[in-house]
N, C-alpha and C positions, 0 to 999 in steps of 0.2 A: 483255775480255768480262765483263759483269756477272753472267752466269749460267753455271755450269758443272756438269756432272754429276759425281757423286762417283766415286772410284776403283772398279774392279770388285769388289775385295774389301775391304769395310769392316773396321775393327778392332773387336774385341768391345766395347771401351770406347765406341766410337761408337754401336754398336747399343744398349748399355745406356742411354746418354744419350738416344737417340731414343725408346726405350721409355718412359723416365721422362717425357719431354716429352709423349708421346702420352697417358700416364696422367693427367698434369696437365691436358691439354687436354680429355680426356673428363670429368674432374671439373668443370672450369670450365663447359663447355658442357652438362653433364649429358646426355651422349650415349653411344651404344653405341660401343665401341672399333672394331668393324668398319666402322660407318658413318663414323666420324671418319677412319679410315685411307683409306677409299674417297674421301672428300672431299678429303683431302690429296693423294692420288694424282691426282685430277682437276685440282687446282690446279697440280701439277707438270707434267702433260701440257699444260695450257693455256699455261703459262709457256714450255715448250719450243717449242710451236707459235708463240708470239709471237716468241721469239728467232729462230727460223728465218725467219719472215716478215720481221722487222726486218733480218736479215743479207741476205736475198734482195733486199729493197728497196734496201738500201745498195749492194750490188754492181750492181744494175740501174741505179741512179742514176749510179754511177761509170762504168759502161760507156757510158751515154748521153752523159755530159758529156765523156768522152774522145773520142767519135766526132764531137763538134762541133768 
């Protein structure tokens, strides 16, 4: 699978790296931190929806081909 959700409990180092990356992104985009985080969350939601759709389509296609 190309996309996987992170573990339930992230390590503190992971959170600091993420915070630093968000700070850098805010600076590059000259945007508000909250707006940037909301935008990133929307991207993650859309990617998760896409992956679910892709998996459903794959499994539906396999079911149809095995029925033939």
